N, C-alpha and C positions, 0 to 999 in steps of 0.2 A: 494342532489346529487352533488352540486358544492362545498360543504364545506369539511374541514378536520375534521373528527370526532374521538374523543378519549374517550375511556371507561375505567374506573377503575373497575376491577372485584372485587367482594367480596372476603374476605380472603379464604373462603371455596369453591369458585366457580372453576369449571373445564373449561379449554379452549376447551376441547373436547365437553363438553355439549353446550357451546356457539356456536361452529362451527356447531354442529348438528342442533341446533335451527335455525341458519341462513340458513342452507341448506333447511330446511322445508319452510322458508319464501320465499327463492328464487324459489322453486318449485311451491309454491302455488300462489304467487302474482307477481313475477317478470320474470318468464320464457318467457312469451309472449313479454315482452319488451326487452329481451336480456340483462338484467342487473343482476349482481350477487353481493351480499354483502359478503365480506370476511374480516377477521381480521388478523393482524400480530402483533407480540410483538413489543413494542415501541423501544427496543434496536436493533431490526433487521433492522430498516428503513435505517440506515446509510450505511451499507455494503451489505445488502441482498435484498433490495427493489429496484424495477425499474418500477414503475407504471407511468401512464400518469398523468401529472400535479403534479409532485413532487414539494415540496417547493423550492428545489434547487437540482443541480446534486448530485447524490449519490456517495458514495465511492464504492469500489469493494473489496469484500472478496478475490477474486482470486488474485488481485494485492498484497494484504497483505500477502497471502500465498506464492506467488512467491518471494517476498522480504525476507520472512522467510527462504525459501529454499536457497536463495543466502547467507544469513547470516550463515546458517548451513554448507554450503559447505566451506565457509571461515574458520569456526571453525574447520572443519575436516582437512583442509590443515594445520592449525596451530597445531592441535594435532600431525599429522604425522611429521611435521617439528621438534617439540619438542622431540618426541620419537627417531627420527633418529639422531638428534644432540647429544642427551644424550648417546645413545648407541655407537655412533661414537667416543665419548670422553671417552669411558669406559677404554681404555688403560691408559689414563693419571691418572685416579682415582684408578687404580688397586692397586698401592703400598699403597695408603692411606688406602684402605679397608684392605689390608694385615696387615699393622702395627696396625690398630685399632683392628683387630681380635686377633693378637698376644697379645695385651694389655688387652684382655678379653672382647671385645665388641661382643655381640651376633648378630646373623643375624636379629632378630626382632628389636633390637635397631638401627642397621644400616638401616633397611627398614624404620623405623620411621624417621630417619634423612633425608633420601633422599625424603621421602614423604613431610616432612615439607619444604625442599628446593623447591620442586615443588609448594607447596602452596604459599610460599612467592613470587615466580616468577609470578604465576597466579594472585595473589592479586595486585602486582605492575603493571602488564600489564592491569588489569581491571581499576585500578586507573588512569593510563595514558589514557586509552580509554575514561573514564568519562570526564577527563579534556579536551581531544581532542574534544569530542562531544560538551561540553559547549562553547569552543572557536570557533567552526565552525557553531554554530546555526544560526548566522546572515548570514554567507556566504551561507549555504545550504538553508536557508529560501528565500534568493534572487533568488535561482535557481528554487525552487518549487512555488514561488509566495505567500508565507505565512510568517507571523511574528511568528516564532516558539518560540522565547524567551518570548513573551508576555504571552503565554499560559502555560509556564513551571510551573508545580506544583509538590509537593512531592507525588509521587505515591508509596504507600507501596507494591502494587502488583508487580510493576516494580522492586523495590529493592529486594523483596523476590525472584522473578524469577532469578534476577542477582546473588544473593548470592547462589542460587541453582546451577546455571551454574558454579560458581567458584568451588564449591565442586565437581561437575561432572568432570570438567576439571582437577582438582587436582587428583581425583581418577583414571580417565581413562588415562590421559596422563602421570601421574607419577608412577602408580603402576608397570607397566612392567619394566621400567628402574630401579626402586627401588629394585625389586626382582632380576633383572639380576645383578646389581652391588653388592648387598649384598651377592650373592652366590659365589663370588670368593673364591678360596682355598688359604689361606695365604702362605702355604709352596711353592706352585708353583709360586705364585707372587713374593715372596722374593728371590727365586732362579733364577728368570728371565725367567721362562718357562711359563709365563702367557698366557692363551688363553681366549679371551673374550667370548667364547661360540659360539654356532651355531646360530648366529643372522642374517646370510647373507640372508637366505630365507625370514625371516620376513621383513628385511629392503628393499629387492627388492619388496616384495608385497606392502609395505607401499608407496614406490616410485611410483608404478603403480597406487595406489589409489590416491595419491597426483596429479599426472599428469592427471588422469581421471577427477578429480574435477576441476582442472585448465582449462582443455579443455572444460568442460561443462560451466564454467563461461564465457570463451572467446566466445564460440558459442552463449550463451544467449545474451551477449553484442552486438555481430554482428547482431543478429536477431532484437533486439530492435532498434539498430541504423538504420537498413533498414526500419523498420516500421515507425520510426519517420521521416525519409527522405521522405517516401511515404506520410505521413500525411501532411508534410510541403509543398510538391510539387504537391499534387493531385489537379485536376481541381474541384473547389468547386461549379461551376455553377453560381457564382456571382463574381463580381469584387469589391474587398474590398480595393484596394490600394488607398491611399490618401483620404480615407473617414473618417470623424469624426462624431461620434454619440453624439447628445445632447439630454438629457432627459428633457422633459418639465414637469412642475409641474402637479401632478396628478389631474384629474378632471373627472366629469361625465357629459355626454351630457345633462341629465335632470336637472343638477344643473348649468351648464355653457353652455348656448346656443351660446355663442360667441367664443367657442374654435376653430372652423374652421376658422372664420375670423381672429383670433389672429395668427393661424398658417400661414395663407396666408400672413399676414402682416410681420411676422417674416421671411418668405421665401423671400419676396420682399426686405426687408432690407439686408438680407444676399447677395442678388444678387448685391448690390451696393458695396460690399467689394471686393477689388482687390485680386485676387488669388482664389476666390471661383468660380468654373465653373458651379455649379448647386446645387440644394437643393431639397429635397423631404421630405414628412411627412408620417409616418405610425405608426400603433399601436404596432409594434414589430421591432426588429432589427434582421436580419438574423443571425443565429448561436447560439442564446441564448437557443434554445430547445423548445419543444412543450408546455412546461408549460407556455410560454409567448403568445401562440396563442389561440385565442378565438375559442370555439367549439359550435356547435348547432345541435340539433336533429330536422332537418327540412326536408320537402318533397322536393326531387330533381327529375328532369326528368331522366328517366331510359330507355334506349334503344329507345323508341319512345316517342313522345311528349304527347301521351295519357296515358302513363304508368308512374306511380310515385312510388318511393321507399323511405321510411322514414329511412334514415341512418344518422349516426353521421358524420358530416363533419367539417373540420377545415378551417378557413379563415383568411386572413390578410387584414386589412383595409389600403388602400394606396391612394395617389393621382396619377395624370396622369404622374408624373415625376419619379415614383418609378422604373419602369423597365429600362428606359434609364440610370438612375443614377447607378443602381446596375449591369447593363449589363445582 
């Protein structure tokens, strides 16, 4: 019950069959105790699990999805910018298209040219982004509190997805400008009666999309800033200012019967140090989560002294100075 259990299923085993068998065991043997045996895939623990006594705080799939949406909005804004800028500069490239068509260039050949230009720009932008990420790993790691450069490895899935994005950007952002530029009529262009086509409606629509994405990003940033401000300034219920936590060597009471005398001696020595106003010992430090708090299924007084209820309770072992120290 207190251990972490891992099972490797046989190659032909079904998780549904195992789940059904555990449900039968729960119903037959554990229903009265209020305990259920469940399983979850090993790879789901990091982002999708949030059970009592996790080995460490889990990640959040919702956070990852939220960051993915932010990245997608930034890409959409970049798509719109590229299309708008390309169509806005159409007049400057009109004579080039007219001359090339007079010299025999087909619309298909011109479309290929503009698509390859888009591909080159996308590839250069991606290369610059990769270099920027590598240069900012240490800086960003200091913000999130992790050494990101130490765990950097070659991830073929990452590079595959990135290359797929380059192709998508190339096709989505470059196709319309390529078709629009290659459709110029050379006679009108060379006579000076060039009209870029009816792109005004599309450009206005894209500008609206761009500003909507930008407004969404700004709104999200403001909400997150308010949430972080609330977390940093919320009343915690304990006073943690000017407190230092010292982790003592691990020991067990049945193996080291002198642990409490050693703690008392350590506290008395700390009291002699100038600048230390007080000291306390406990088996947990507030804020580390329930996985550091001991639990027990023990009888407790319930409503009346004569009534007992067997419930799972969690407790913290402290000395008499714990409450004054932590406020």
